[in-house]
C-alpha positions as a Markdown table, in Angstrom:
| # | Residue | x | y | z |
|---|---|---|---|---|
| 1 | Unk | -31.8 | -30.0 | 130.6 |
| 2 | Unk | -30.9 | -32.8 | 133.1 |
| 3 | Unk | -31.5 | -32.5 | 136.6 |
| 4 | Unk | -27.6 | -33.0 | 137.2 |
| 5 | Unk | -26.8 | -30.2 | 134.8 |
| 6 | Unk | -29.8 | -28.0 | 136.1 |
| 7 | Unk | -28.5 | -28.0 | 139.6 |
| 8 | Unk | -24.8 | -27.3 | 138.6 |
| 9 | Unk | -26.0 | -24.2 | 136.8 |
| 10 | Unk | -28.2 | -23.0 | 139.7 |
| 11 | Unk | -25.1 | -23.5 | 142.2 |
| 12 | Unk | -23.0 | -21.6 | 139.7 |
| 13 | Unk | -25.3 | -19.1 | 139.8 |
| 14 | Unk | -25.2 | -18.9 | 143.5 |
| 15 | Unk | -21.4 | -19.0 | 143.5 |
| 16 | Unk | -21.6 | -22.4 | 145.4 |
| 17 | Unk | -20.1 | -26.0 | 145.0 |
| 18 | Unk | -21.7 | -29.3 | 145.0 |
| 19 | Unk | -21.8 | -31.7 | 147.8 |
| 20 | Unk | -22.5 | -35.3 | 146.7 |
| 21 | Unk | -22.5 | -38.1 | 149.4 |
| 22 | Unk | -22.6 | -41.2 | 148.9 |
| 23 | Unk | -24.3 | -44.0 | 150.6 |
| 24 | Unk | -24.8 | -47.9 | 149.6 |
| 25 | Unk | -28.4 | -48.9 | 149.0 |
| 26 | Unk | -29.6 | -51.1 | 151.6 |
| 27 | Unk | -27.0 | -50.2 | 154.4 |
| 28 | Unk | -27.5 | -51.0 | 156.9 |
| 29 | Unk | -31.0 | -52.1 | 156.3 |
| 30 | Unk | -33.2 | -51.6 | 153.3 |
| 31 | Unk | -35.8 | -49.7 | 155.3 |
| 32 | Unk | -33.4 | -46.8 | 156.0 |
| 33 | Unk | -32.4 | -45.7 | 152.6 |
| 34 | Unk | -35.0 | -43.6 | 151.5 |
| 35 | Unk | -35.3 | -41.8 | 154.7 |
| 36 | Unk | -31.4 | -41.4 | 154.5 |
| 37 | Unk | -31.5 | -40.1 | 151.3 |
| 38 | Unk | -34.0 | -37.5 | 152.4 |
| 39 | Unk | -32.0 | -36.5 | 155.3 |
| 40 | Unk | -28.8 | -35.7 | 153.5 |
| 41 | Unk | -30.8 | -33.5 | 151.1 |
| 42 | Unk | -32.5 | -31.5 | 154.0 |
| 43 | Unk | -28.9 | -31.1 | 155.6 |
| 44 | Unk | -27.2 | -29.8 | 152.5 |
| 45 | Unk | -26.6 | -32.5 | 150.0 |
| 46 | Unk | -27.1 | -31.2 | 146.4 |
| 47 | Unk | -27.3 | -34.8 | 144.5 |
| 48 | Unk | -26.6 | -38.2 | 145.9 |
| 49 | Unk | -24.4 | -41.0 | 144.9 |
| 50 | Unk | -26.3 | -44.3 | 145.7 |
| 51 | Unk | -24.4 | -47.5 | 145.7 |
| 52 | Unk | -25.6 | -50.7 | 143.9 |
| 53 | Unk | -24.4 | -53.7 | 146.3 |
| 54 | Unk | -21.8 | -56.0 | 144.5 |
| 55 | Unk | -20.2 | -58.8 | 146.0 |
| 56 | Unk | -16.9 | -57.8 | 144.4 |
| 57 | Unk | -16.6 | -53.9 | 144.6 |
| 58 | Unk | -13.0 | -53.8 | 143.2 |
| 59 | Unk | -12.6 | -49.9 | 143.5 |
| 60 | Unk | -14.1 | -49.9 | 146.8 |
| 61 | Unk | -12.1 | -49.6 | 150.0 |
| 62 | Unk | -12.8 | -52.2 | 153.3 |
| 63 | Unk | -15.4 | -49.8 | 154.3 |
| 64 | Unk | -17.6 | -49.4 | 151.2 |
| 65 | Unk | -17.0 | -53.3 | 150.8 |
| 66 | Unk | -18.6 | -54.1 | 154.1 |
| 67 | Unk | -21.6 | -52.0 | 153.5 |
| 68 | Unk | -22.3 | -54.0 | 150.4 |
| 69 | Unk | -22.1 | -57.0 | 152.4 |
| 70 | Unk | -24.5 | -55.7 | 155.0 |
| 71 | Unk | -26.9 | -54.8 | 151.7 |
| 72 | Unk | -26.3 | -58.3 | 150.0 |
| 73 | Unk | -27.2 | -59.8 | 153.4 |
| 74 | Unk | -30.7 | -58.6 | 153.0 |
| 75 | Unk | -30.6 | -59.7 | 149.5 |
| 76 | Unk | -30.6 | -56.2 | 148.4 |
| 77 | Unk | -30.1 | -56.0 | 144.2 |
| 78 | Unk | -30.5 | -53.5 | 141.6 |
| 79 | Unk | -34.0 | -53.8 | 141.1 |
| 80 | Unk | -34.4 | -53.0 | 144.7 |
| 81 | Unk | -32.1 | -50.0 | 144.3 |
| 82 | Unk | -34.4 | -48.8 | 141.3 |
| 83 | Unk | -37.3 | -48.9 | 143.6 |
| 84 | Unk | -35.8 | -47.0 | 146.5 |
| 85 | Unk | -35.2 | -44.4 | 143.9 |
| 86 | Unk | -38.6 | -44.5 | 142.4 |
| 87 | Unk | -39.8 | -44.2 | 146.2 |
| 88 | Unk | -37.4 | -41.3 | 146.9 |
| 89 | Unk | -38.8 | -39.3 | 143.5 |
| 90 | Unk | -42.3 | -39.4 | 145.2 |
| 91 | Unk | -41.5 | -36.4 | 147.8 |
| 92 | Unk | -38.0 | -35.3 | 145.8 |
| 93 | Unk | -38.6 | -34.3 | 142.3 |
| 94 | Unk | -35.3 | -31.7 | 142.4 |
| 95 | Unk | -32.2 | -33.6 | 143.6 |
| 96 | Unk | -30.3 | -35.9 | 141.2 |
| 97 | Unk | -29.5 | -39.3 | 141.8 |
| 98 | Unk | -26.6 | -40.8 | 140.8 |
| 99 | Unk | -26.2 | -45.0 | 140.7 |
| 100 | Unk | -22.8 | -45.9 | 141.4 |
| 101 | Unk | -22.0 | -49.6 | 140.6 |
| 102 | Unk | -20.4 | -52.2 | 138.7 |
| 103 | Unk | -21.1 | -54.0 | 135.0 |
| 104 | Unk | -22.3 | -57.3 | 136.2 |
| 105 | Unk | -25.8 | -56.4 | 137.7 |
| 106 | Unk | -26.6 | -54.1 | 134.9 |
| 107 | Unk | -25.5 | -57.0 | 132.4 |
| 108 | Unk | -28.0 | -59.5 | 134.5 |
| 109 | Unk | -30.6 | -57.3 | 134.2 |
| 110 | Unk | -30.0 | -56.3 | 130.7 |
| 111 | Unk | -28.5 | -53.0 | 129.5 |
| 112 | Unk | -31.7 | -51.8 | 127.8 |
| 113 | Unk | -34.0 | -52.9 | 130.5 |
| 114 | Unk | -31.5 | -51.2 | 132.8 |
| 115 | Unk | -31.7 | -48.3 | 130.7 |
| 116 | Unk | -35.6 | -48.0 | 130.8 |
| 117 | Unk | -36.1 | -49.2 | 134.4 |
| 118 | Unk | -33.7 | -46.5 | 135.8 |
| 119 | Unk | -35.5 | -43.8 | 133.5 |
| 120 | Unk | -38.6 | -44.9 | 135.0 |
| 121 | Unk | -37.3 | -44.9 | 138.4 |
| 122 | Unk | -36.1 | -41.3 | 138.0 |
| 123 | Unk | -32.3 | -41.9 | 138.2 |
| 124 | Unk | -30.1 | -39.1 | 136.5 |
| 125 | Unk | -26.7 | -40.4 | 136.2 |
| 126 | Unk | -25.2 | -43.7 | 136.1 |
| 127 | Unk | -21.6 | -44.6 | 136.8 |
| 128 | Unk | -20.4 | -48.1 | 136.0 |
| 129 | Unk | -16.9 | -48.6 | 137.3 |
| 130 | Unk | -15.8 | -51.3 | 135.2 |
| 131 | Unk | -17.3 | -50.2 | 131.9 |
| 132 | Unk | -14.3 | -49.2 | 129.8 |
| 133 | Unk | -15.1 | -46.2 | 127.9 |
| 134 | Unk | -13.3 | -47.6 | 124.9 |
| 135 | Unk | -16.1 | -50.5 | 124.7 |
| 136 | Unk | -19.3 | -48.6 | 126.2 |
| 137 | Unk | -20.2 | -46.2 | 123.2 |
| 138 | Unk | -23.5 | -48.1 | 122.7 |
| 139 | Unk | -24.2 | -48.1 | 126.4 |
| 140 | Unk | -23.7 | -44.4 | 126.8 |
| 141 | Unk | -25.9 | -43.8 | 124.0 |
| 142 | Unk | -28.6 | -46.0 | 125.0 |
| 143 | Unk | -28.4 | -43.9 | 128.6 |
| 144 | Unk | -28.6 | -40.7 | 126.7 |
| 145 | Unk | -31.5 | -41.6 | 124.7 |
| 146 | Unk | -33.1 | -41.8 | 128.2 |
| 147 | Unk | -32.1 | -38.6 | 129.5 |
| 148 | Unk | -29.5 | -40.1 | 131.7 |
| 149 | Unk | -26.0 | -39.0 | 132.3 |
| 150 | Unk | -23.1 | -41.3 | 131.8 |
| 151 | Unk | -20.4 | -40.5 | 134.3 |
| 152 | Unk | -16.9 | -41.5 | 134.0 |
| 153 | Unk | -13.9 | -41.8 | 136.3 |
| 154 | Unk | -10.5 | -40.1 | 135.6 |
| 155 | Unk | -7.5 | -40.8 | 137.6 |
| 156 | Unk | -4.4 | -39.6 | 138.6 |
| 157 | Unk | -2.8 | -42.0 | 135.9 |
| 158 | Unk | -5.5 | -41.4 | 133.2 |
| 159 | Unk | -3.1 | -40.6 | 130.2 |
| 160 | Unk | -4.3 | -37.7 | 127.7 |
| 161 | Unk | -5.8 | -39.8 | 125.2 |
| 162 | Unk | -8.0 | -41.4 | 127.5 |
| 163 | Unk | -8.6 | -38.4 | 129.1 |
| 164 | Unk | -10.2 | -36.8 | 125.9 |
| 165 | Unk | -12.0 | -40.2 | 125.2 |
| 166 | Unk | -13.7 | -40.0 | 128.8 |
| 167 | Unk | -14.8 | -36.0 | 128.4 |
| 168 | Unk | -16.2 | -36.6 | 125.2 |
| 169 | Unk | -18.6 | -39.4 | 126.1 |
| 170 | Unk | -19.4 | -37.8 | 129.6 |
| 171 | Unk | -22.4 | -35.8 | 130.4 |
| 172 | Unk | -23.6 | -34.7 | 133.5 |
| 173 | Unk | -20.0 | -34.0 | 135.2 |
| 174 | Unk | -16.7 | -35.5 | 135.3 |
| 175 | Unk | -15.6 | -37.8 | 138.3 |
| 176 | Unk | -11.8 | -37.2 | 139.1 |
| 177 | Unk | -10.5 | -39.7 | 141.3 |
| 178 | Unk | -8.0 | -37.5 | 143.9 |
| 179 | Unk | -5.9 | -40.4 | 144.4 |
| 180 | Unk | -4.3 | -43.7 | 143.6 |
| 181 | Unk | -6.2 | -46.7 | 145.0 |
| 182 | Unk | -9.5 | -47.7 | 146.6 |
| 183 | Unk | -12.3 | -45.5 | 148.1 |
| 184 | Unk | -11.1 | -44.4 | 151.6 |
| 185 | Unk | -7.4 | -44.2 | 151.0 |
| 186 | Unk | -5.7 | -41.5 | 152.5 |
| 187 | Unk | -2.6 | -39.3 | 151.9 |
| 188 | Unk | -4.5 | -36.3 | 149.7 |
| 189 | Unk | -2.1 | -34.2 | 147.6 |
| 190 | Unk | -4.0 | -31.1 | 147.0 |
| 191 | Unk | -1.1 | -29.8 | 144.8 |
| 192 | Unk | -1.6 | -32.7 | 142.5 |
| 193 | Unk | -5.6 | -32.6 | 142.5 |
| 194 | Unk | -5.2 | -28.9 | 141.8 |
| 195 | Unk | -2.6 | -29.2 | 138.8 |
| 196 | Unk | -5.0 | -32.1 | 137.6 |
| 197 | Unk | -8.2 | -30.8 | 137.7 |
| 198 | Unk | -6.8 | -27.6 | 135.7 |
| 199 | Unk | -5.7 | -29.8 | 133.1 |
| 200 | Unk | -9.1 | -31.4 | 132.8 |
| 201 | Unk | -10.8 | -28.0 | 132.5 |
| 202 | Unk | -8.7 | -27.5 | 129.3 |
| 203 | Unk | -10.7 | -30.2 | 127.9 |
| 204 | Unk | -13.8 | -29.7 | 128.8 |
| 205 | Unk | -17.1 | -27.4 | 129.8 |
| 206 | Unk | -18.3 | -30.1 | 132.0 |
| 207 | Unk | -18.3 | -29.6 | 135.8 |
| 208 | Unk | -15.5 | -31.8 | 137.7 |
| 209 | Unk | -16.2 | -33.4 | 141.1 |
| 210 | Unk | -13.5 | -34.9 | 143.1 |
| 211 | Unk | -13.9 | -37.5 | 145.2 |
| 212 | Unk | -12.1 | -40.7 | 147.1 |
| 213 | Unk | -10.1 | -38.8 | 149.4 |
| 214 | Unk | -12.5 | -36.4 | 151.1 |
| 215 | Unk | -12.8 | -37.3 | 154.7 |
| 216 | Unk | -13.4 | -34.3 | 156.8 |
| 217 | Unk | -14.4 | -30.6 | 156.4 |
| 218 | Unk | -10.7 | -29.6 | 155.8 |
| 219 | Unk | -10.3 | -31.9 | 153.2 |
| 220 | Unk | -13.7 | -31.0 | 151.7 |
| 221 | Unk | -12.8 | -27.4 | 151.7 |
| 222 | Unk | -9.5 | -27.9 | 150.2 |
| 223 | Unk | -11.4 | -30.1 | 147.4 |
| 224 | Unk | -14.2 | -27.2 | 147.1 |
| 225 | Unk | -11.2 | -24.6 | 146.3 |
| 226 | Unk | -10.6 | -26.6 | 142.8 |
| 227 | Unk | -13.8 | -28.6 | 142.1 |
| 228 | Unk | -17.3 | -27.8 | 141.1 |
| 229 | Unk | -18.4 | -30.8 | 143.4 |
| 230 | Unk | -17.2 | -32.5 | 146.4 |
| 231 | Unk | -17.9 | -36.4 | 146.7 |
| 232 | Unk | -18.0 | -38.0 | 149.9 |
| 233 | Unk | -18.0 | -41.8 | 150.1 |
| 234 | Unk | -16.5 | -43.8 | 152.9 |
| 235 | Unk | -16.8 | -41.2 | 155.6 |
| 236 | Unk | -20.7 | -41.2 | 155.1 |
| 237 | Unk | -20.4 | -45.2 | 154.9 |
| 238 | Unk | -18.4 | -45.0 | 158.1 |
| 239 | Unk | -20.7 | -42.9 | 160.0 |
| 240 | Unk | -23.5 | -45.2 | 159.3 |
| 241 | Unk | -21.4 | -48.2 | 160.0 |
| 242 | Unk | -20.6 | -46.5 | 163.6 |
| 243 | Unk | -24.1 | -45.3 | 164.4 |
| 244 | Unk | -26.8 | -47.5 | 166.1 |
| 245 | Unk | -30.1 | -47.3 | 164.5 |
| 246 | Unk | -31.4 | -44.6 | 166.9 |
| 247 | Unk | -28.9 | -42.1 | 166.4 |
| 248 | Unk | -28.3 | -43.0 | 162.7 |
| 249 | Unk | -30.4 | -40.3 | 160.9 |
| 250 | Unk | -29.0 | -37.6 | 163.7 |
| 251 | Unk | -25.3 | -38.6 | 163.1 |
| 252 | Unk | -25.6 | -38.5 | 159.2 |
| 253 | Unk | -27.5 | -35.2 | 159.4 |
| 254 | Unk | -24.7 | -33.8 | 161.4 |
| 255 | Unk | -22.1 | -34.9 | 158.9 |
| 256 | Unk | -23.7 | -33.7 | 156.0 |
| 257 | Unk | -24.4 | -30.2 | 157.7 |
| 258 | Unk | -20.9 | -29.9 | 158.6 |
| 259 | Unk | -19.4 | -30.5 | 155.1 |
| 260 | Unk | -22.2 | -28.3 | 153.7 |
| 261 | Unk | -20.8 | -25.6 | 155.8 |
| 262 | Unk | -16.9 | -26.2 | 155.1 |
| 263 | Unk | -17.8 | -26.1 | 151.3 |
| 264 | Unk | -19.9 | -22.7 | 151.5 |
| 265 | Unk | -16.9 | -21.3 | 153.2 |
| 266 | Unk | -15.1 | -21.5 | 149.7 |
| 267 | Unk | -15.7 | -18.8 | 147.8 |
């Protein structure tokens, strides 16, 4: 059983929902990343989504774009991100780590080498935004052969045939993008989210995570009421951006603890 599947099973047995915060590896500086990962786990994160810096992050809004720019200024690339995961694994063998990024760095490394290095580093899931599910069956098979879960995005505009294709290829969980647009967008329509999540549930037994619009405790609570996992990205990255180095860990810890409390209030 994969770490992702195992954690979801543990949470379900406890009647809890997963909190999956996102940070960009190398932001604000590479020396902080592993410590921030441990901080998030200590204060309530069940899994970690770790962004691979990229120069053209098309699915990301301005907040995460700036995080990529800060990381790239320190020359953080995919190889360094995998090294960070391996360092994290020295102390934490339980918390799943999901890489989120784009195809270019993976292709530059070579898909077979990437899959093997990801396995060796302790990566549990990979979400590659611009690998269309219609064209990546080979990549999916390669990841699954390394016991790594391929994670896919579903959006409010996903047609039924595409939903079927994705849920048949995905493992670990399905990531539903709660609104149209890029990460950090606002105006979350919870009635639409609830309706779409219910529809996806008729097509798969996989857990469903919801993200792209969770910005505070209230939205985290609302999402936790209908989904199996709450993914928080732009808000965590914004906290990092707005914190000086001395207060960085403490501020992020406070945010994660607040979100954890909000999610656990849902039964």
